C-alpha positions as CSV (number, residue, x, y, z in Angstrom):
1,M,0.0,0.0,0.0
2,K,2.9,2.4,0.7
3,M,4.0,2.0,-2.9
4,M,0.7,3.4,-4.3
5,N,0.8,6.7,-6.0
6,H,-0.2,9.8,-4.0
7,G,-2.4,12.6,-5.2
8,R,-5.0,10.3,-6.9
9,A,-8.7,11.2,-6.8
10,A,-10.8,9.6,-4.1
11,G,-13.7,7.3,-4.9
12,P,-17.4,7.9,-4.0
13,D,-16.6,7.2,-0.3
14,G,-14.2,10.1,-0.2
15,I,-11.3,8.1,1.3
16,T,-8.0,9.0,-0.3
17,I,-4.9,6.8,-0.6
18,E,-3.0,9.1,1.8
19,A,-5.7,8.3,4.5
20,L,-5.3,4.6,4.0
21,I,-1.5,4.8,4.2
22,A,-1.7,6.8,7.4
23,L,-3.6,4.0,9.1
24,G,-0.4,1.9,8.9
25,D,-0.2,-1.8,9.7
26,W,-3.4,-1.6,11.8
27,G,-5.4,-0.3,8.8
28,I,-4.0,-3.0,6.6
29,S,-5.0,-5.6,9.1
30,Q,-8.6,-4.2,9.3
31,I,-8.9,-4.0,5.5
32,T,-7.6,-7.6,5.1
33,D,-10.2,-8.9,7.7
34,L,-12.9,-7.0,5.8
35,L,-11.9,-8.5,2.4
36,N,-11.7,-12.0,3.9
37,I,-15.3,-11.7,5.2
38,I,-16.5,-10.5,1.8
39,Y,-14.7,-13.4,0.1
40,D,-16.1,-16.0,2.6
41,N,-19.6,-14.7,2.4
42,G,-19.6,-13.8,-1.3
43,E,-21.5,-10.6,-0.5
44,I,-20.0,-7.3,-1.5
45,P,-21.2,-4.0,0.2
46,E,-23.4,-1.9,-2.0
47,E,-21.0,1.1,-1.7
48,M,-18.2,-1.0,-3.3
49,C,-20.4,-1.8,-6.4
50,K,-21.0,1.9,-7.1
51,S,-19.0,4.2,-9.3
52,V,-19.3,7.7,-10.6
53,F,-18.5,8.5,-14.3
54,I,-17.1,11.8,-15.4
55,M,-16.8,12.7,-19.1
56,L,-13.4,13.6,-20.5
57,P,-13.2,15.1,-24.1
58,K,-11.1,13.1,-26.5
59,K,-10.1,16.2,-28.3
60,E,-10.3,20.0,-27.8
61,G,-13.7,21.5,-28.5
62,A,-15.7,18.3,-28.4
63,T,-19.4,18.8,-28.3
64,E,-20.8,15.4,-29.3
65,C,-21.3,12.6,-26.7
66,S,-19.3,10.1,-28.9
67,L,-16.2,12.4,-28.7
68,H,-16.1,12.0,-24.9
69,R,-14.7,9.1,-22.9
70,P,-16.5,8.1,-19.7
71,I,-14.0,7.7,-16.9
72,S,-15.0,6.3,-13.5
73,L,-13.5,7.2,-10.2
74,M,-12.9,3.5,-9.9
75,S,-12.1,2.5,-13.5
76,D,-12.7,3.5,-17.1
77,L,-14.6,1.7,-19.8
78,T,-13.8,1.3,-23.5
79,K,-16.3,0.7,-26.2
80,L,-15.2,-2.8,-26.7
81,L,-15.3,-3.8,-23.1
82,L,-18.7,-2.2,-22.7
83,R,-20.2,-4.7,-25.2
84,I,-19.7,-7.7,-23.0
85,N,-23.1,-8.9,-21.8
86,T,-23.0,-10.0,-18.2
87,T,-25.8,-12.5,-18.8
88,N,-23.9,-14.3,-21.5
89,Y,-20.8,-14.0,-19.4
90,A,-22.5,-15.8,-16.5
91,K,-23.2,-18.8,-18.7
92,I,-19.5,-18.9,-19.8
93,L,-18.3,-18.7,-16.2
94,N,-20.7,-21.5,-15.1
95,S,-19.4,-23.7,-18.0
96,I,-15.7,-23.6,-16.8
97,D,-14.2,-24.9,-13.6
98,I,-14.1,-21.9,-11.2
99,D,-14.2,-22.1,-7.4
100,G,-17.6,-21.4,-5.9
101,K,-16.4,-18.5,-3.7
102,D,-14.6,-16.9,-6.6
103,L,-17.7,-17.2,-8.8
104,S,-19.9,-15.7,-6.1
105,V,-17.6,-12.7,-5.6
106,V,-17.5,-12.1,-9.4
107,R,-21.3,-12.4,-9.7
108,N,-22.0,-9.9,-7.0
109,L,-19.3,-7.5,-8.2
110,Y,-20.6,-7.4,-11.8
111,W,-24.2,-8.2,-11.4
112,D,-24.9,-5.6,-8.7
113,Q,-22.8,-2.8,-10.1
114,A,-24.4,0.6,-10.6
115,A,-23.1,3.9,-11.8
116,A,-24.0,7.6,-11.9
117,T,-22.7,10.4,-14.2
118,R,-21.3,13.6,-12.8
119,I,-21.2,16.8,-14.9
120,D,-19.7,19.7,-13.0
121,D,-21.2,19.5,-9.5
122,K,-24.4,17.6,-10.5
123,I,-24.7,13.8,-10.2
124,S,-27.4,11.7,-11.9
125,E,-29.3,8.9,-10.4
126,Y,-27.6,5.5,-10.1
127,I,-28.6,3.0,-12.7
128,P,-27.6,-0.7,-12.9
129,I,-24.9,-1.7,-15.4
130,K,-25.5,-4.9,-17.3
131,R,-22.7,-4.7,-19.8
132,G,-19.0,-4.3,-19.7
133,V,-16.1,-5.1,-17.4
134,R,-14.1,-2.9,-15.2
135,Q,-10.9,-1.9,-17.0
136,G,-9.2,-0.9,-13.8
137,C,-9.9,-4.3,-12.2
138,V,-7.1,-6.9,-12.3
139,L,-9.6,-9.6,-13.3
140,S,-10.9,-7.7,-16.4
141,P,-8.1,-8.9,-18.8
142,D,-8.8,-12.5,-17.8
143,F,-12.5,-12.1,-18.2
144,F,-12.2,-10.6,-21.7
145,N,-9.7,-13.4,-22.7
146,I,-12.1,-16.1,-21.6
147,Y,-15.0,-14.4,-23.4
148,S,-13.1,-14.1,-26.7
149,E,-11.6,-17.6,-26.3
150,M,-15.1,-19.1,-26.1
151,I,-16.0,-17.3,-29.3
152,L,-12.9,-18.5,-31.2
153,R,-13.5,-22.1,-30.1
154,N,-16.3,-22.2,-32.7
155,I,-13.7,-22.2,-35.5
156,Y,-11.3,-24.7,-34.0
157,D,-12.0,-27.4,-36.6
158,L,-12.2,-25.1,-39.6
159,K,-9.4,-25.2,-42.2
160,G,-6.6,-22.6,-41.8
161,I,-2.9,-22.9,-42.8
162,R,-0.8,-25.8,-41.8
163,I,2.7,-25.7,-40.3
164,D,4.2,-29.1,-39.9
165,G,0.7,-30.6,-40.0
166,V,-0.7,-28.3,-37.3
167,N,-3.8,-26.4,-38.3
168,I,-3.7,-22.7,-37.4
169,N,-6.7,-20.5,-38.3
170,N,-6.4,-17.6,-35.9
171,L,-3.9,-15.5,-34.0
172,H,-5.3,-13.3,-31.2
173,Y,-3.9,-11.1,-28.5
174,A,-6.4,-9.2,-26.3
175,D,-8.9,-7.6,-28.7
176,D,-6.8,-7.9,-31.9
177,T,-7.6,-11.0,-33.9
178,V,-6.1,-12.3,-37.2
179,L,-7.9,-15.0,-39.1
180,L,-5.8,-17.2,-41.4
181,A,-6.8,-19.4,-44.4
182,K,-5.4,-20.7,-47.7
183,S,-8.3,-19.5,-49.8
184,V,-10.9,-16.8,-49.9
185,S,-13.7,-19.3,-49.5
186,E,-12.2,-20.9,-46.4
187,L,-11.5,-17.5,-44.9
188,Q,-15.0,-16.4,-45.6
189,A,-16.3,-19.5,-43.8
190,I,-14.2,-18.7,-40.7
191,L,-15.3,-15.0,-40.8
192,N,-19.0,-16.0,-41.0
193,V,-18.7,-18.3,-37.9
194,V,-16.8,-15.7,-35.9
195,T,-19.3,-12.9,-36.9
196,D,-22.3,-15.1,-35.9
197,A,-20.7,-16.2,-32.6
198,R,-19.9,-12.6,-31.6
199,M,-23.4,-11.4,-32.4
200,E,-24.8,-14.2,-30.2
201,T,-22.6,-13.1,-27.3
202,G,-23.3,-9.4,-27.7
203,L,-19.8,-8.6,-28.9
204,D,-20.5,-7.3,-32.4
205,L,-17.9,-7.3,-35.1
206,N,-16.8,-3.9,-36.3
207,A,-17.1,-4.3,-40.1
208,K,-15.5,-1.0,-40.8
209,K,-12.3,-1.9,-39.0
210,T,-12.2,-5.4,-40.4
211,E,-9.6,-5.6,-43.2
212,C,-8.4,-8.5,-45.5
213,M,-5.0,-9.1,-47.1
214,T,-3.6,-11.8,-49.3
215,T,0.0,-12.8,-48.9
216,S,2.0,-13.6,-52.1
217,K,5.4,-13.1,-53.7
218,N,3.7,-11.7,-56.8
219,A,3.6,-8.0,-57.3
220,D,-0.2,-8.1,-58.0
221,P,-1.8,-10.0,-55.2
222,L,-5.1,-11.8,-55.7
223,T,-8.4,-10.0,-55.1
224,C,-9.9,-10.9,-51.7
225,N,-13.7,-10.3,-51.7
226,L,-14.7,-10.8,-48.1
227,T,-17.9,-9.6,-46.5
228,S,-19.0,-9.3,-42.9
229,K,-22.5,-8.3,-41.8
230,G,-23.4,-7.6,-45.4
231,E,-20.6,-5.1,-45.9
232,K,-17.5,-5.6,-48.1
233,N,-14.3,-5.6,-46.2
234,K,-11.5,-3.4,-47.4
235,Q,-8.5,-5.1,-48.9
236,V,-5.1,-3.7,-47.9
237,S,-1.5,-4.3,-48.9
238,S,-0.3,-4.0,-45.3
239,F,-1.6,-3.6,-41.7
240,K,-0.3,-3.0,-38.3
241,Y,-0.5,-5.7,-35.7
242,W,0.6,-4.6,-32.2
243,G,2.9,-1.8,-33.7
244,Y,4.5,-4.0,-36.4
245,T,3.7,-3.6,-40.1
246,I,2.9,-6.8,-41.8
247,S,3.1,-6.6,-45.6
248,S,1.4,-8.6,-48.3
249,N,4.7,-9.7,-49.8
250,G,5.9,-11.1,-46.5
251,K,9.0,-8.9,-46.3
252,C,10.1,-6.8,-43.4
253,L,11.6,-4.0,-45.5
254,P,8.4,-1.8,-45.3
255,E,8.6,-2.0,-41.5
256,V,12.3,-1.1,-41.5
257,K,11.6,1.9,-43.6
258,R,8.8,3.0,-41.3
259,R,11.0,2.6,-38.3
260,I,13.7,4.7,-39.9
261,A,11.3,7.5,-40.7
262,I,9.9,7.5,-37.1
263,A,13.5,7.5,-35.8
264,E,14.4,10.5,-38.0
265,E,11.4,12.4,-36.7
266,A,12.6,11.8,-33.1
267,F,16.1,12.8,-34.1
268,F,14.8,16.1,-35.5
269,R,13.1,16.8,-32.2
270,M,16.5,16.6,-30.6
271,R,17.8,19.4,-32.9
272,P,18.5,21.9,-30.1
273,I,20.7,19.3,-28.4
274,I,22.5,18.3,-31.6
275,K,23.3,21.9,-32.6
276,S,24.4,22.9,-29.1
277,N,28.1,23.7,-28.8
278,T,28.1,23.2,-25.0
279,I,27.2,19.5,-25.1
280,S,30.0,17.1,-25.8
281,L,30.1,14.7,-28.8
282,D,30.1,11.7,-26.5
283,L,26.9,12.9,-24.7
284,K,25.2,13.6,-28.1
285,V,26.0,10.1,-29.3
286,R,24.8,8.5,-26.1
287,L,21.5,10.5,-26.2
288,T,20.9,9.5,-29.8
289,K,21.4,5.8,-28.9
290,T,19.1,6.2,-25.9
291,Y,16.2,8.1,-27.5
292,V,16.5,7.3,-31.3
293,W,17.9,3.8,-31.4
294,S,15.1,2.6,-29.1
295,I,12.7,3.5,-31.9
296,L,14.9,2.3,-34.8
297,I,16.1,-1.1,-33.7
298,M,14.8,-2.0,-30.2
299,Y,11.1,-2.7,-30.9
300,G,10.2,-5.8,-33.0
301,C,13.6,-6.2,-34.6
302,E,13.6,-9.8,-33.4
303,R,11.3,-10.6,-36.4
304,W,13.4,-8.9,-39.1
305,T,15.0,-11.0,-41.8
306,L,18.4,-9.3,-42.4
307,D,19.0,-9.6,-46.1
308,K,21.5,-7.3,-47.9
309,E,18.9,-4.5,-48.6
310,T,17.7,-4.4,-45.0
311,I,21.3,-4.3,-43.6
312,R,22.1,-1.5,-46.1
313,R,19.1,0.5,-44.9
314,I,19.9,0.1,-41.2
315,E,23.6,0.9,-41.7
316,A,22.7,3.9,-43.8
317,A,20.4,5.3,-41.1
318,E,23.1,4.7,-38.5
319,M,25.6,6.7,-40.5
320,W,23.0,9.4,-41.3
321,F,22.5,10.1,-37.6
322,L,26.3,10.3,-37.0
323,R,26.8,12.7,-39.9
324,R,24.2,15.0,-38.5
325,I,25.7,14.9,-35.0
326,L,29.2,15.6,-36.5
327,K,27.7,18.3,-38.8
328,I,29.3,16.6,-41.9
329,S,27.6,17.7,-45.1
330,W,27.1,15.2,-47.9
331,A,29.0,17.5,-50.2
332,E,32.2,16.9,-48.2
333,R,32.2,13.3,-49.6
334,T,33.6,12.0,-46.2
335,S,33.8,8.2,-46.0
336,N,31.9,6.2,-43.4
337,E,35.2,5.0,-42.0
338,E,36.3,8.6,-41.3
339,V,32.9,9.4,-39.8
340,L,33.2,6.5,-37.4
341,R,36.8,7.5,-36.5
342,R,35.7,11.1,-35.7
343,A,32.9,9.8,-33.5
344,G,35.2,7.3,-31.8
345,I,32.7,4.4,-32.2
346,K,32.1,1.4,-34.5
347,K,29.0,0.3,-36.4
348,E,26.7,-1.3,-33.8
349,A,23.1,-1.2,-35.1
350,V,23.2,-4.5,-37.0
351,H,25.1,-6.1,-34.2
352,I,22.4,-5.1,-31.7
353,V,19.7,-6.5,-34.0
354,R,21.4,-9.9,-34.3
355,K,22.1,-10.0,-30.6
356,R,18.4,-9.5,-29.8
357,Q,17.4,-12.0,-32.5
358,L,19.8,-14.6,-31.1
359,S,18.5,-14.1,-27.6
360,F,15.0,-14.4,-28.9
361,V,15.7,-17.7,-30.7
362,G,17.5,-19.1,-27.7
363,H,14.6,-18.2,-25.4
364,I,12.2,-20.0,-27.7
365,Y,14.3,-23.1,-28.0
366,I,15.1,-23.3,-24.3
367,Y,11.8,-22.2,-22.6
368,R,9.1,-22.7,-25.3
369,K,9.7,-26.1,-26.8
370,D,6.1,-26.9,-27.5
371,D,4.7,-23.4,-28.2
372,L,3.5,-21.8,-31.4
373,E,6.6,-19.6,-31.6
374,R,8.9,-22.5,-32.1
375,L,6.6,-24.2,-34.6
376,A,6.5,-21.0,-36.7
377,L,10.3,-20.6,-36.5
378,T,11.2,-24.1,-37.5
379,G,8.1,-25.7,-39.1
380,R,7.6,-26.1,-42.8
381,V,4.7,-24.2,-44.3
382,Q,3.0,-26.1,-47.1
383,G,3.2,-24.2,-50.4
384,K,4.0,-24.3,-54.1
385,R,7.7,-23.8,-53.8
386,D,9.1,-27.3,-53.2
387,R,11.4,-29.7,-55.1
388,V,8.6,-31.4,-57.0
389,T,7.0,-28.2,-58.3
390,F,10.4,-26.8,-59.2
391,L,11.3,-29.9,-61.3
392,Q,7.9,-29.9,-63.0
393,S,8.4,-26.3,-64.0
394,L,11.7,-27.2,-65.6
395,N,10.2,-30.1,-67.5
396,Q,7.5,-27.9,-68.8
397,G,9.9,-25.3,-70.0
398,K,8.6,-22.6,-67.7
399,R,10.7,-20.1,-65.9
400,D,10.5,-20.4,-62.2
401,S,9.6,-17.3,-60.1
402,G,13.2,-16.7,-59.0
403,R,15.4,-18.0,-56.2
404,Q,14.2,-18.7,-52.8
405,R,14.0,-15.8,-50.4
406,V,16.4,-15.5,-47.5
407,T,14.7,-16.9,-44.5
408,F,15.0,-15.6,-40.9
409,L,17.0,-18.6,-39.6
410,H,19.3,-18.5,-42.7
411,S,20.1,-14.8,-42.3
412,L,20.7,-15.2,-38.5
413,N,22.9,-18.2,-39.0
414,Q,25.0,-16.4,-41.6
415,G,25.3,-13.3,-39.5
416,V,26.2,-15.2,-36.3
417,T,28.3,-18.1,-37.5
418,Q,29.6,-16.5,-40.7
419,G,28.4,-19.6,-42.6
420,T,30.7,-21.9,-40.7
421,R,27.8,-24.1,-39.4
422,S,24.7,-25.6,-40.9
423,K,21.3,-24.5,-39.8
424,T,20.9,-27.7,-37.9
425,E,24.1,-27.2,-36.0
426,F,23.2,-23.6,-35.3
427,L,19.8,-24.6,-33.8
428,R,21.5,-27.2,-31.7
429,L,23.8,-24.5,-30.3
430,A,20.9,-22.2,-29.7
431,D,19.2,-24.9,-27.6
432,D,22.2,-24.9,-25.3
433,R,22.1,-21.9,-22.9
434,E,25.9,-21.5,-22.5
435,E,26.6,-21.9,-26.3
436,C,23.9,-19.3,-27.0
437,R,25.6,-16.9,-24.6
438,L,28.9,-17.5,-26.2
439,M,27.5,-16.8,-29.7
440,T,25.9,-13.6,-28.4
441,A,29.1,-12.4,-26.8
442,D,31.0,-13.2,-30.1
443,V,28.5,-11.1,-32.1
444,C,28.9,-8.1,-29.7
445,N,32.7,-8.2,-29.9
446,R,33.0,-8.2,-33.6
447,P,34.7,-5.1,-35.1
448,G,32.4,-4.9,-38.1
449,N,29.2,-6.2,-39.7
């Protein structure tokens, strides 16, 4: 309790955090006894089920109700979480194995909750809330995950894509869900089941935010005509999934370009520091690595496939930052080696990416032997580019679509072992904690990329 932040608004009871902290150990003992009584009896006091909403504008000058976000003195609610119907949720909780006391507390907390709205100094009457979960409650993420998991169980047996014979038709994290299939018809079938299941449970699918994308090496991807709730879904060439851009051609270069652009914007915001003559060169470089490189290469770089073009882009961005710090114009035609000598450092960006990738692979191999991450990393995806198809194309006198792309494991193996070990040997070393640490240290100590 002593670690809780001070200065926070009090709830409807008017008791502040500072007052609870002032009670000391005696107060903690009394609160613990009260909570134990509530847990044993399963009855929550009426005052603890009430909350008061205040309306915060999402942007300046908002006059419409939809442009305001309701924030409770206990917790805030989002549009998505508000859609969860407590009656349907009761059925789901009864169908899974939950302790009776826990279920009783949850029932009383959510089924008896009420809220009023406060505008200025006026408070409306309390009304019962039959939808939504408390976003500030530690149980809310688990409740929502259970709710969405029960919906996605309806598509468990539908065809998706296969990796080493394992059928995968969806990827979901919190409220972001990706549906996977080999054809448009199979994907439409999955989407129909998900849409119907969500409507039955009161969690409607937002058709305007539902997008479709086809993945192909071809420059012109296939047309994907998907519909949900009678509306045609927009087809895109890329989309963001938890801050990472996934492209239709399967390459990571668009994400690298986007990261470089965002890093350059952050660097320009540091212009007063970079131009200052009172700040040392060493401090400028350290600040750039702290505030700019965290954007450029620290987030999501574990998924990058470092082919020649990607490495060139990363190194070019690294040198671009150093030239701006040293105030070296492009017209001076100064070599990269000279720039590094003046800065007193060596190229590090690609080393950092490979170090993080190696740690990521080692973590998967050591701690996640049966998880989806390892299956996606080492499994074989069924597709057209295999030995039989390649020989058939030669026999028919047709030109193949080009050489195989550089894979993630191949690029990492080449960068770490310099091609001295096969992929099988590399993965065996990654499965050994000490060997993985030695390889990581070797990458960090190399003089160049």
